[in-house]
N, CA, C, O and the ligand as a Tripos MOL2 file, in Angstrom:
@<TRIPOS>MOLECULE
protein
  233   231    59     0     0
PROTEIN
NO_CHARGES

@<TRIPOS>ATOM
      1 N          -4.1230  -12.4940    2.5320 N.3       1 MET1
      2 CA         -5.0070  -11.3610    2.6590 C.3       1 MET1
      3 C          -5.7380  -11.1240    1.3750 C.2       1 MET1
      4 O          -5.1480  -11.2770    0.3050 O.2       1 MET1
      5 N          -6.9990  -10.7570    1.4270 N.am      2 GLU2
      6 CA         -7.7770  -10.5040    0.2040 C.3       2 GLU2
      7 C          -8.0230   -9.0290   -0.0080 C.2       2 GLU2
      8 O          -8.1480   -8.2620    0.9470 O.2       2 GLU2
      9 N          -8.0920   -8.6350   -1.2770 N.am      3 CYS3
     10 CA         -8.3880   -7.2600   -1.5660 C.3       3 CYS3
     11 C          -9.8150   -6.9530   -1.1270 C.2       3 CYS3
     12 O         -10.7180   -7.7350   -1.4260 O.2       3 CYS3
     13 N         -10.0570   -5.8240   -0.4150 N.am      4 PRO4
     14 CA        -11.3860   -5.4820    0.0620 C.3       4 PRO4
     15 C         -12.2040   -4.9630   -1.1180 C.2       4 PRO4
     16 O         -13.4260   -4.8630   -1.0080 O.2       4 PRO4
     17 N         -11.5810   -4.6350   -2.2210 N.am      5 ARG5
     18 CA        -12.2960   -4.0400   -3.3470 C.3       5 ARG5
     19 C         -12.7570   -5.0660   -4.3760 C.2       5 ARG5
     20 O         -13.8910   -5.0760   -4.8560 O.2       5 ARG5
     21 N         -11.7800   -5.9330   -4.6780 N.am      6 CYS6
     22 CA        -12.1340   -6.8490   -5.7640 C.3       6 CYS6
     23 C         -12.0730   -8.3490   -5.2870 C.2       6 CYS6
     24 O         -12.5660   -9.2340   -5.9860 O.2       6 CYS6
     25 N         -11.4740   -8.6120   -4.1120 N.am      7 GLY7
     26 CA        -11.4780   -9.9590   -3.5240 C.3       7 GLY7
     27 C         -10.2360  -10.7730   -4.0350 C.2       7 GLY7
     28 O         -10.0950  -11.9610   -3.7470 O.2       7 GLY7
     29 N          -9.3660  -10.0940   -4.7890 N.am      8 GLY8
     30 CA         -8.1860  -10.7840   -5.2710 C.3       8 GLY8
     31 C          -7.1490  -10.7990   -4.2270 C.2       8 GLY8
     32 O          -7.3480  -10.2890   -3.1240 O.2       8 GLY8
     33 N          -5.9830  -11.4070   -4.5740 N.am      9 ALA9
     34 CA         -4.8700  -11.5280   -3.6590 C.3       9 ALA9
     35 C          -4.1260  -10.1240   -3.7450 C.2       9 ALA9
     36 O          -3.9590   -9.5380   -4.8140 O.2       9 ALA9
     37 N          -3.7150   -9.6650   -2.5690 N.am     10 VAL10
     38 CA         -2.9510   -8.4340   -2.4400 C.3      10 VAL10
     39 C          -1.5120   -8.7240   -2.1390 C.2      10 VAL10
     40 O          -1.1710   -9.7290   -1.5160 O.2      10 VAL10
     41 N          -0.6680   -7.8200   -2.5970 N.am     11 THR11
     42 CA          0.8170   -7.9120   -2.3220 C.3      11 THR11
     43 C           1.0790   -7.1510   -1.1060 C.2      11 THR11
     44 O           0.5750   -6.0330   -0.9910 O.2      11 THR11
     45 N           1.8300   -7.6500   -0.1670 N.am     12 GLU12
     46 CA          2.2080   -6.9520    1.0610 C.3      12 GLU12
     47 C           3.7300   -6.4340    0.9160 C.2      12 GLU12
     48 O           4.6020   -7.2030    0.5100 O.2      12 GLU12
     49 N           3.9780   -5.2630    1.2210 N.am     13 PHE13
     50 CA          5.4190   -4.8240    1.1900 C.3      13 PHE13
     51 C           5.6670   -3.8720    2.2900 C.2      13 PHE13
     52 O           4.7460   -3.4260    2.9730 O.2      13 PHE13
     53 N           6.9160   -3.5550    2.4670 N.am     14 THR14
     54 CA          7.4050   -2.6730    3.5920 C.3      14 THR14
     55 C           8.2380   -1.5570    3.1190 C.2      14 THR14
     56 O           9.1610   -1.7770    2.3350 O.2      14 THR14
     57 N           7.9580   -0.3090    3.5660 N.am     15 LEU15
     58 CA          8.7720    0.8060    3.2060 C.3      15 LEU15
     59 C           9.2760    1.4160    4.4700 C.2      15 LEU15
     60 O           8.5420    2.1350    5.1480 O.2      15 LEU15
     61 N          10.5830    1.1310    4.8270 N.am     16 GLY16
     62 CA         11.0970    1.6380    6.1000 C.3      16 GLY16
     63 C          10.3620    0.9310    7.1900 C.2      16 GLY16
     64 O          10.3350   -0.2980    7.2430 O.2      16 GLY16
     65 N           9.7350    1.7410    8.1030 N.am     17 GLU17
     66 CA          9.0480    1.1430    9.2760 C.3      17 GLU17
     67 C           7.5920    0.9360    8.8920 C.2      17 GLU17
     68 O           6.8350    0.4230    9.7160 O.2      17 GLU17
     69 N           7.1650    1.2900    7.7310 N.am     18 ARG18
     70 CA          5.8270    1.1470    7.3680 C.3      18 ARG18
     71 C           5.5520   -0.1380    6.5740 C.2      18 ARG18
     72 O           6.4830   -0.6650    5.9660 O.2      18 ARG18
     73 N           4.3430   -0.6560    6.5490 N.am     19 SER19
     74 CA          4.0060   -1.6830    5.6680 C.3      19 SER19
     75 C           2.6480   -1.3680    5.0510 C.2      19 SER19
     76 O           1.8630   -0.6040    5.6130 O.2      19 SER19
     77 N           2.3890   -1.9430    3.9300 N.am     20 ALA20
     78 CA          1.2170   -1.7030    3.1720 C.3      20 ALA20
     79 C           0.8440   -2.8870    2.3000 C.2      20 ALA20
     80 O           1.6140   -3.8250    2.0910 O.2      20 ALA20
     81 N          -0.4240   -2.7880    1.7850 N.am     21 VAL21
     82 CA         -0.7940   -3.8590    0.9180 C.3      21 VAL21
     83 C          -1.2810   -3.1200   -0.4210 C.2      21 VAL21
     84 O          -1.8400   -2.0230   -0.4170 O.2      21 VAL21
     85 N          -1.0130   -3.8170   -1.4780 N.am     22 VAL22
     86 CA         -1.3770   -3.2650   -2.8040 C.3      22 VAL22
     87 C          -2.0000   -4.3700   -3.6530 C.2      22 VAL22
     88 O          -1.4750   -5.4820   -3.7180 O.2      22 VAL22
     89 N          -3.0850   -4.0690   -4.2810 N.am     23 CYS23
     90 CA         -3.7530   -5.0180   -5.1550 C.3      23 CYS23
     91 C          -3.3240   -4.7370   -6.5890 C.2      23 CYS23
     92 O          -3.6900   -3.6920   -7.1270 O.2      23 CYS23
     93 N          -2.5600   -5.6240   -7.2360 N.am     24 GLU24
     94 CA         -2.1520   -5.3780   -8.6210 C.3      24 GLU24
     95 C          -3.2430   -5.5040   -9.6650 C.2      24 GLU24
     96 O          -3.0840   -5.0700  -10.8060 O.2      24 GLU24
     97 N          -4.3610   -6.1090   -9.2580 N.am     25 ASP25
     98 CA         -5.5160   -6.3020  -10.2100 C.3      25 ASP25
     99 C          -6.2880   -5.0100  -10.4070 C.2      25 ASP25
    100 O          -6.5510   -4.5980  -11.5370 O.2      25 ASP25
    101 N          -6.6660   -4.3440   -9.2420 N.am     26 CYS26
    102 CA         -7.5870   -3.2300   -9.3250 C.3      26 CYS26
    103 C          -6.9060   -1.9110   -8.8950 C.2      26 CYS26
    104 O          -7.4860   -0.8390   -9.0680 O.2      26 CYS26
    105 N          -5.7020   -1.9800   -8.3470 N.am     27 GLY27
    106 CA         -4.9610   -0.7620   -7.9520 C.3      27 GLY27
    107 C          -5.2300   -0.3660   -6.5200 C.2      27 GLY27
    108 O          -4.6720    0.6280   -6.0530 O.2      27 GLY27
    109 N          -6.0760   -1.1130   -5.7890 N.am     28 TYR28
    110 CA         -6.2690   -0.7580   -4.4070 C.3      28 TYR28
    111 C          -4.9650   -0.7140   -3.6000 C.2      28 TYR28
    112 O          -4.0820   -1.5490   -3.7990 O.2      28 TYR28
    113 N          -4.8500    0.2400   -2.7120 N.am     29 SER29
    114 CA         -3.6750    0.2380   -1.8400 C.3      29 SER29
    115 C          -4.1990    0.7280   -0.4770 C.2      29 SER29
    116 O          -5.1140    1.5480   -0.3920 O.2      29 SER29
    117 N          -3.5560    0.1710    0.6160 N.am     30 GLY30
    118 CA         -3.9810    0.4980    1.9500 C.3      30 GLY30
    119 C          -2.8960    0.0490    2.9590 C.2      30 GLY30
    120 O          -1.9050   -0.5950    2.6160 O.2      30 GLY30
    121 N          -3.1490    0.4260    4.1960 N.am     31 VAL31
    122 CA         -2.2930   -0.0110    5.2040 C.3      31 VAL31
    123 C          -3.0170   -0.7880    6.2610 C.2      31 VAL31
    124 O          -4.2240   -0.5950    6.4120 O.2      31 VAL31
    125 N          -2.3810   -1.6370    6.9930 N.am     32 PRO32
    126 CA         -3.0380   -2.4150    8.0490 C.3      32 PRO32
    127 C          -3.6160   -1.3870    9.1320 C.2      32 PRO32
    128 O          -2.9910   -0.3690    9.4290 O.2      32 PRO32
    129 N          -4.8210   -1.7100    9.6890 N.am     33 ALA33
    130 CA         -5.4870   -0.7600   10.5320 C.3      33 ALA33
    131 C          -4.5970   -0.2380   11.6220 C.2      33 ALA33
    132 O          -4.6460    0.9530   11.9300 O.2      33 ALA33
    133 N          -3.7790   -1.0860   12.2250 N.am     34 ASP34
    134 CA         -3.0130   -0.5920   13.4170 C.3      34 ASP34
    135 C          -1.9270    0.3320   13.0060 C.2      34 ASP34
    136 O          -1.2870    0.8890   13.8980 O.2      34 ASP34
    137 N          -1.6400    0.5620   11.7460 N.am     35 LEU35
    138 CA         -0.6200    1.4770   11.3010 C.3      35 LEU35
    139 C          -1.2180    2.6860   10.7140 C.2      35 LEU35
    140 O          -0.4670    3.5370   10.2370 O.2      35 LEU35
    141 N          -2.5070    2.8520   10.6990 N.am     36 HIS36
    142 CA         -3.1840    3.8560    9.9100 C.3      36 HIS36
    143 C          -2.8510    5.1830   10.4560 C.2      36 HIS36
    144 O          -2.8120    6.1440    9.6890 O.2      36 HIS36
    145 N          -2.5990    5.3260   11.7590 N.am     37 ALA37
    146 CA         -2.3810    6.6430   12.3860 C.3      37 ALA37
    147 C          -1.0840    7.2290   11.8870 C.2      37 ALA37
    148 O          -0.8990    8.4450   11.9500 O.2      37 ALA37
    149 N          -0.1610    6.3880   11.3830 N.am     38 GLU38
    150 CA          1.1700    6.9000   10.8810 C.3      38 GLU38
    151 C           0.9630    7.4990    9.5760 C.2      38 GLU38
    152 O           1.9010    8.1210    9.0770 O.2      38 GLU38
    153 N          -0.1720    7.3920    8.9360 N.am     39 GLN39
    154 CA         -0.4340    7.9860    7.5780 C.3      39 GLN39
    155 C          -0.8090    9.4110    7.7540 C.2      39 GLN39
    156 O          -0.9030   10.1080    6.7440 O.2      39 GLN39
    157 N          -1.0370    9.9270    8.9420 N.am     40 LEU40
    158 CA         -1.4760   11.3500    9.0860 C.3      40 LEU40
    159 C          -0.5950   12.3230    8.5910 C.2      40 LEU40
    160 O          -0.9940   13.4740    8.4160 O.2      40 LEU40
    161 N           0.6740   11.9580    8.3210 N.am     41 ASP41
    162 CA          1.6050   13.0480    7.8020 C.3      41 ASP41
    163 C           1.4060   13.2350    6.3540 C.2      41 ASP41
    164 O           2.1500   14.0200    5.7650 O.2      41 ASP41
    165 N           0.4830   12.5980    5.7150 N.am     42 GLY42
    166 CA          0.2040   13.0620    4.3430 C.3      42 GLY42
    167 C          -0.0920   11.7880    3.4210 C.2      42 GLY42
    168 O           0.7350   10.8890    3.2690 O.2      42 GLY42
    169 N          -1.3160   11.8010    2.8400 N.am     43 GLU43
    170 CA         -1.6610   10.8770    1.7930 C.3      43 GLU43
    171 C          -0.7450   11.0140    0.5190 C.2      43 GLU43
    172 O          -0.4570   10.0770   -0.2250 O.2      43 GLU43
    173 N          -0.3500   12.2630    0.3830 N.am     44 GLU44
    174 CA          0.3700   12.5520   -0.9260 C.3      44 GLU44
    175 C           1.7230   11.7780   -0.9250 C.2      44 GLU44
    176 O           2.0980   11.0960   -1.8790 O.2      44 GLU44
    177 N           2.3970   11.9400    0.1920 N.am     45 SER45
    178 CA          3.7760   11.3050    0.2830 C.3      45 SER45
    179 C           3.5820    9.7930    0.2250 C.2      45 SER45
    180 O           4.3890    9.0920   -0.3860 O.2      45 SER45
    181 N           2.5770    9.3050    0.8200 N.am     46 TRP46
    182 CA          2.3120    7.8630    0.8550 C.3      46 TRP46
    183 C           2.1470    7.3750   -0.6450 C.2      46 TRP46
    184 O           2.7380    6.3930   -1.0950 O.2      46 TRP46
    185 N           1.3040    8.1490   -1.3430 N.am     47 SER47
    186 CA          1.0230    7.7680   -2.7430 C.3      47 SER47
    187 C           2.3580    7.8230   -3.5410 C.2      47 SER47
    188 O           2.5410    6.9990   -4.4370 O.2      47 SER47
    189 N           3.2310    8.6980   -3.2710 N.am     48 GLU48
    190 CA          4.4890    8.8870   -4.0280 C.3      48 GLU48
    191 C           5.3370    7.5610   -3.6580 C.2      48 GLU48
    192 O           5.9670    6.9380   -4.5120 O.2      48 GLU48
    193 N           5.2880    7.2150   -2.3600 N.am     49 ALA49
    194 CA          6.1090    6.0230   -1.8770 C.3      49 ALA49
    195 C           5.6430    4.8240   -2.6680 C.2      49 ALA49
    196 O           6.4570    4.0370   -3.1520 O.2      49 ALA49
    197 N           4.3330    4.6780   -2.8040 N.am     50 ILE50
    198 CA          3.7840    3.4660   -3.5900 C.3      50 ILE50
    199 C           4.2100    3.5180   -4.9760 C.2      50 ILE50
    200 O           4.5670    2.5050   -5.5780 O.2      50 ILE50
    201 N           4.1770    4.7700   -5.5400 N.am     51 ALA51
    202 CA          4.6270    4.9800   -6.9920 C.3      51 ALA51
    203 C           6.1630    4.4980   -7.0980 C.2      51 ALA51
    204 O           6.5570    3.8080   -8.0380 O.2      51 ALA51
    205 N           6.9180    4.8910   -6.1310 N.am     52 ARG52
    206 CA          8.3030    4.4160   -6.2150 C.3      52 ARG52
    207 C           8.4490    3.0040   -6.1490 C.2      52 ARG52
    208 O           9.3250    2.4210   -6.7880 O.2      52 ARG52
    209 N           7.5310    2.3480   -5.3100 N.am     53 PHE53
    210 CA          7.6310    0.9180   -5.1620 C.3      53 PHE53
    211 C           7.3420    0.2290   -6.5040 C.2      53 PHE53
    212 O           8.0090   -0.7460   -6.8510 O.2      53 PHE53
    213 N           6.3890    0.7090   -7.2320 N.am     54 TYR54
    214 CA          6.0980    0.2010   -8.5760 C.3      54 TYR54
    215 C           7.2980    0.3830   -9.4940 C.2      54 TYR54
    216 O           7.6730   -0.5370  -10.2200 O.2      54 TYR54
    217 N           7.9080    1.5840   -9.4640 N.am     55 GLU55
    218 CA          9.0370    1.8380  -10.2990 C.3      55 GLU55
    219 C          10.1710    0.8370  -10.0080 C.2      55 GLU55
    220 O          10.8370    0.3530  -10.9240 O.2      55 GLU55
    221 N          10.3600    0.5590   -8.8080 N.am     56 ASN56
    222 CA         11.4180   -0.3680   -8.3700 C.3      56 ASN56
    223 C          11.1870   -1.8210   -8.8520 C.2      56 ASN56
    224 O          12.0910   -2.6560   -8.8900 O.2      56 ASN56
    225 N           9.9190   -2.0530   -9.2130 N.am     57 LEU57
    226 CA          9.5620   -3.4370   -9.6790 C.3      57 LEU57
    227 C          10.1920   -3.6630  -11.1170 C.2      57 LEU57
    228 O          10.4880   -4.7860  -11.5260 O.2      57 LEU57
    229 N          10.3540   -2.6130  -11.7760 N.am     58 GLU58
    230 CA         10.7900   -2.7840  -13.1820 C.3      58 GLU58
    231 C          12.3020   -2.6610  -13.4020 C.2      58 GLU58
    232 O          12.7730   -2.7860  -14.5330 O.2      58 GLU58
    233 ZN         -8.2730   -5.5860   -5.9510 Zn       59 ZN59
@<TRIPOS>BOND
     1     1     2 1
     2     2     3 1
     3     3     4 2
     4     3     5 am
     5     5     6 1
     6     6     7 1
     7     7     8 2
     8     7     9 am
     9     9    10 1
    10    10    11 1
    11    11    12 2
    12    11    13 am
    13    13    14 1
    14    14    15 1
    15    15    16 2
    16    15    17 am
    17    17    18 1
    18    18    19 1
    19    19    20 2
    20    19    21 am
    21    21    22 1
    22    22    23 1
    23    23    24 2
    24    23    25 am
    25    25    26 1
    26    26    27 1
    27    27    28 2
    28    27    29 am
    29    29    30 1
    30    30    31 1
    31    31    32 2
    32    31    33 am
    33    33    34 1
    34    34    35 1
    35    35    36 2
    36    35    37 am
    37    37    38 1
    38    38    39 1
    39    39    40 2
    40    39    41 am
    41    41    42 1
    42    42    43 1
    43    43    44 2
    44    43    45 am
    45    45    46 1
    46    46    47 1
    47    47    48 2
    48    47    49 am
    49    49    50 1
    50    50    51 1
    51    51    52 2
    52    51    53 am
    53    53    54 1
    54    54    55 1
    55    55    56 2
    56    55    57 am
    57    57    58 1
    58    58    59 1
    59    59    60 2
    60    59    61 am
    61    61    62 1
    62    62    63 1
    63    63    64 2
    64    63    65 am
    65    65    66 1
    66    66    67 1
    67    67    68 2
    68    67    69 am
    69    69    70 1
    70    70    71 1
    71    71    72 2
    72    71    73 am
    73    73    74 1
    74    74    75 1
    75    75    76 2
    76    75    77 am
    77    77    78 1
    78    78    79 1
    79    79    80 2
    80    79    81 am
    81    81    82 1
    82    82    83 1
    83    83    84 2
    84    83    85 am
    85    85    86 1
    86    86    87 1
    87    87    88 2
    88    87    89 am
    89    89    90 1
    90    90    91 1
    91    91    92 2
    92    91    93 am
    93    93    94 1
    94    94    95 1
    95    95    96 2
    96    95    97 am
    97    97    98 1
    98    98    99 1
    99    99   100 2
   100    99   101 am
   101   101   102 1
   102   102   103 1
   103   103   104 2
   104   103   105 am
   105   105   106 1
   106   106   107 1
   107   107   108 2
   108   107   109 am
   109   109   110 1
   110   110   111 1
   111   111   112 2
   112   111   113 am
   113   113   114 1
   114   114   115 1
   115   115   116 2
   116   115   117 am
   117   117   118 1
   118   118   119 1
   119   119   120 2
   120   119   121 am
   121   121   122 1
   122   122   123 1
   123   123   124 2
   124   123   125 am
   125   125   126 1
   126   126   127 1
   127   127   128 2
   128   127   129 am
   129   129   130 1
   130   130   131 1
   131   131   132 2
   132   131   133 am
   133   133   134 1
   134   134   135 1
   135   135   136 2
   136   135   137 am
   137   137   138 1
   138   138   139 1
   139   139   140 2
   140   139   141 am
   141   141   142 1
   142   142   143 1
   143   143   144 2
   144   143   145 am
   145   145   146 1
   146   146   147 1
   147   147   148 2
   148   147   149 am
   149   149   150 1
   150   150   151 1
   151   151   152 2
   152   151   153 am
   153   153   154 1
   154   154   155 1
   155   155   156 2
   156   155   157 am
   157   157   158 1
   158   158   159 1
   159   159   160 2
   160   159   161 am
   161   161   162 1
   162   162   163 1
   163   163   164 2
   164   163   165 am
   165   165   166 1
   166   166   167 1
   167   167   168 2
   168   167   169 am
   169   169   170 1
   170   170   171 1
   171   171   172 2
   172   171   173 am
   173   173   174 1
   174   174   175 1
   175   175   176 2
   176   175   177 am
   177   177   178 1
   178   178   179 1
   179   179   180 2
   180   179   181 am
   181   181   182 1
   182   182   183 1
   183   183   184 2
   184   183   185 am
   185   185   186 1
   186   186   187 1
   187   187   188 2
   188   187   189 am
   189   189   190 1
   190   190   191 1
   191   191   192 2
   192   191   193 am
   193   193   194 1
   194   194   195 1
   195   195   196 2
   196   195   197 am
   197   197   198 1
   198   198   199 1
   199   199   200 2
   200   199   201 am
   201   201   202 1
   202   202   203 1
   203   203   204 2
   204   203   205 am
   205   205   206 1
   206   206   207 1
   207   207   208 2
   208   207   209 am
   209   209   210 1
   210   210   211 1
   211   211   212 2
   212   211   213 am
   213   213   214 1
   214   214   215 1
   215   215   216 2
   216   215   217 am
   217   217   218 1
   218   218   219 1
   219   219   220 2
   220   219   221 am
   221   221   222 1
   222   222   223 1
   223   223   224 2
   224   223   225 am
   225   225   226 1
   226   226   227 1
   227   227   228 2
   228   227   229 am
   229   229   230 1
   230   230   231 1
   231   231   232 2
@<TRIPOS>SUBSTRUCTURE
     1 MET1         2 RESIDUE 1 A MET
     2 GLU2         6 RESIDUE 1 A GLU
     3 CYS3        10 RESIDUE 1 A CYS
     4 PRO4        14 RESIDUE 1 A PRO
     5 ARG5        18 RESIDUE 1 A ARG
     6 CYS6        22 RESIDUE 1 A CYS
     7 GLY7        26 RESIDUE 1 A GLY
     8 GLY8        30 RESIDUE 1 A GLY
     9 ALA9        34 RESIDUE 1 A ALA
    10 VAL10       38 RESIDUE 1 A VAL
    11 THR11       42 RESIDUE 1 A THR
    12 GLU12       46 RESIDUE 1 A GLU
    13 PHE13       50 RESIDUE 1 A PHE
    14 THR14       54 RESIDUE 1 A THR
    15 LEU15       58 RESIDUE 1 A LEU
    16 GLY16       62 RESIDUE 1 A GLY
    17 GLU17       66 RESIDUE 1 A GLU
    18 ARG18       70 RESIDUE 1 A ARG
    19 SER19       74 RESIDUE 1 A SER
    20 ALA20       78 RESIDUE 1 A ALA
    21 VAL21       82 RESIDUE 1 A VAL
    22 VAL22       86 RESIDUE 1 A VAL
    23 CYS23       90 RESIDUE 1 A CYS
    24 GLU24       94 RESIDUE 1 A GLU
    25 ASP25       98 RESIDUE 1 A ASP
    26 CYS26      102 RESIDUE 1 A CYS
    27 GLY27      106 RESIDUE 1 A GLY
    28 TYR28      110 RESIDUE 1 A TYR
    29 SER29      114 RESIDUE 1 A SER
    30 GLY30      118 RESIDUE 1 A GLY
    31 VAL31      122 RESIDUE 1 A VAL
    32 PRO32      126 RESIDUE 1 A PRO
    33 ALA33      130 RESIDUE 1 A ALA
    34 ASP34      134 RESIDUE 1 A ASP
    35 LEU35      138 RESIDUE 1 A LEU
    36 HIS36      142 RESIDUE 1 A HIS
    37 ALA37      146 RESIDUE 1 A ALA
    38 GLU38      150 RESIDUE 1 A GLU
    39 GLN39      154 RESIDUE 1 A GLN
    40 LEU40      158 RESIDUE 1 A LEU
    41 ASP41      162 RESIDUE 1 A ASP
    42 GLY42      166 RESIDUE 1 A GLY
    43 GLU43      170 RESIDUE 1 A GLU
    44 GLU44      174 RESIDUE 1 A GLU
    45 SER45      178 RESIDUE 1 A SER
    46 TRP46      182 RESIDUE 1 A TRP
    47 SER47      186 RESIDUE 1 A SER
    48 GLU48      190 RESIDUE 1 A GLU
    49 ALA49      194 RESIDUE 1 A ALA
    50 ILE50      198 RESIDUE 1 A ILE
    51 ALA51      202 RESIDUE 1 A ALA
    52 ARG52      206 RESIDUE 1 A ARG
    53 PHE53      210 RESIDUE 1 A PHE
    54 TYR54      214 RESIDUE 1 A TYR
    55 GLU55      218 RESIDUE 1 A GLU
    56 ASN56      222 RESIDUE 1 A ASN
    57 LEU57      226 RESIDUE 1 A LEU
    58 GLU58      230 RESIDUE 1 A GLU
    59 ZN59       233 GROUP 0 **** ****
């Protein structure tokens, strides 16, 4: 999958029952279209989940 923002390669990962893609080059993050409805419970919590993902990389 390519990043829709910069065209680079994105990293796909899973958090519980959710999955998402993150571009390490430009910082883009998103979810596959068919899972987008599950994001209605809050952009903030999702951003925090992604932040934890990055913390776990180190
Ligand atoms: Zn990108």
